[in-house]
N, C-alpha and C positions, 0 to 999 in steps of 0.2 A: 668668342664671343663673351659677353664682358659679365663682371661683378656681379653685376643686378641682375641680371640671370640667372646666375649660378646661385646665387642665394637664393631667388624665387624657386627654383627649381627644388633648390634642397628644404626650403617651410613648406614646398607642395608634398613631398615625399615623406617627413616628420607625419607634417597633417594628416596626410594618407595611410598614414602607418597605423598612427595614434585613432584613426579612425575604424580600420579596420579590426586592430585590439579591440577598441570600444563595443565593435558591434560583436563581436566574438562574444563578447562575457555578456552583452545581454542578451545572445542566440542560447548561450549554454541557460542563464538561468530563465528564459521562455523555457529551455528543453524538462529543467526541475518540474516549472511549476504544471506542463505538460499531463509530465509523469505521474504526477501525486494529481492532477484531477484521474488521470486514468485509476488511480486505485482506486478514486471518490467512486469511481461510474459500478467497480465493482462490485466494492462495497452496497453500495446503493440496491443492486441488483441480490446478494444475498440478502439485506437487510428488508427485501421486499419479498423475499422466499422463504426466510424464517418461518412465520405467521401460519403463510400455506402450512408448511412441512407439521405445523404445531397443529394444528386445525386436523388435519387427516390422524396426526398420531394421537390425538387427544379421542378419536372414537373407540381407538382402541385398546388407548395406556391406561386406564381410571386408577390407577394405582402410582403414577407418576407426576401428581398434580405439581410438584415442591419442584421438579425437575422441567415444568414448563413454565413456573415462575421464575425460576433460575434465567433462565434463558431469556425470555420475556425482559425482565430488565437490566439485564447484559445487553439484550441490542438497542435500549432505549440509552445506556449508558454509552452505546458505541457510537450511534448517532448523532449524540447532542458535543462531544468531546470534538475540539477542532482541530481541522485536516492541518497534517506535516508535522504534528508533536506527537510524545513519547506516551504521552496518555493517552492519544489517540490507537494509539500502534497498541498500546498496553489493556484499554478496553475490546479493540477486536482481536487481540491474542487470547482475553478469556472467553469470549460468546465462540471464536473457535471449540474450545478446550469443554464448550457445554454444549454446543451442537454435538461435536464429536460422540459426546457423553449419550447425550437423546440417538445420536446413528446406532451406539453400539445396543440399546436398549430395545430400540427396535427387533435386534435378533430375538429377545423373548419373548415375545408376539409372534408365533407363527403366521396367525392370517395379515396380520402389517405387515407380515413379510415377506407376503405374497402379493399382496394388493398392488394393482398394477398403477392406482392412482399415485401410491406413495414409493412405488419402484420409480418411476419416471422423476417424480418430485426429488428422492435422490440422487440418482444420475444428474438432475442439474445444478443440484447445490454441487455435485465434484466435480460439475465442469467451469461451474463460478467459484470453485476456491482453486483449481488451475489457474484459471484468469489470473484471478487474485495473485496467483505466488508470480504468475510471467511480471503483469502489473507493478511490484516491489518488484519486483529485478530490475525492471528496467526505470525507477524511479532513483534506483541505487544506485546504477549506472550514470544518469543525470547528473546524481546528486555530487557522484564521485568527478566527473567531468568538470561541472562548475566549479568546487573546490579547484580542484587542480591546475584552471585558468585564471582564477582569482589566485592563489599560492606564489602561483612563480612567476617569478619576474619576469617581463614588465609589466604582465595583469594583474599583479597584485596595486598597481599604478586606481586602479578600475575598480578596486574591493567593494569600495565605499557604493555602489551602483546593485549589487547584488549582497548586501549586507544581512537584508533582514529573509534570504534563501541560504547562504552555506551554513546559517546555523539551525538548518531543519537538522532530525535525526533522521539517520538511517533506521531504515526495516532491517530488525535483525531477530532472532530466534532466539527466544527466552532459555533461562539456565534449563528451566523444567524438558522444552523441548530439544538439549538439545543433549542430554541425559541417554545412556543408550535403553533401548526399548527390554523393559523384563515380561520375555513371553510367559510365564509365569502368572503372572497377577494377571494375562487377559483372559486365559484357559478357566 
């Protein structure tokens, strides 16, 4: 085998390795963007469901206008926040808390609590929340994968190709959500 052939094979191996590495970085980046899109799809379902729940609840909960306005405002803020940012996650968390307050308030209205339409809306809302949680876990996993890929050599050589994605925030529970539940305050 000639020296030129050995050099050519070595160059092809190096180029193949670099291409494979570049490809894995781009795939990891696209997985993060796909996961983020999955969260947005689930959040859109929640945003679409909130007005329906409010409409049903308003028929029975005449004294909860302040809570209705709060939920409506928080929904609007959450829909406007840029995807993948801490502001988006914070806005969605605030909306989730307000919706939890609303659903707890439903317990004070027996006729609403037994309304079939409201029961179905609440079940659907709970399903959407479970899907949001799953999408967030998938997103955090994809973000960890891309960060690992570009922070460990030789992937760090291609970090510039995914710089916009590795700066995204993880979805994390707020300090309030991490605190132990005080069952006495619920009862």
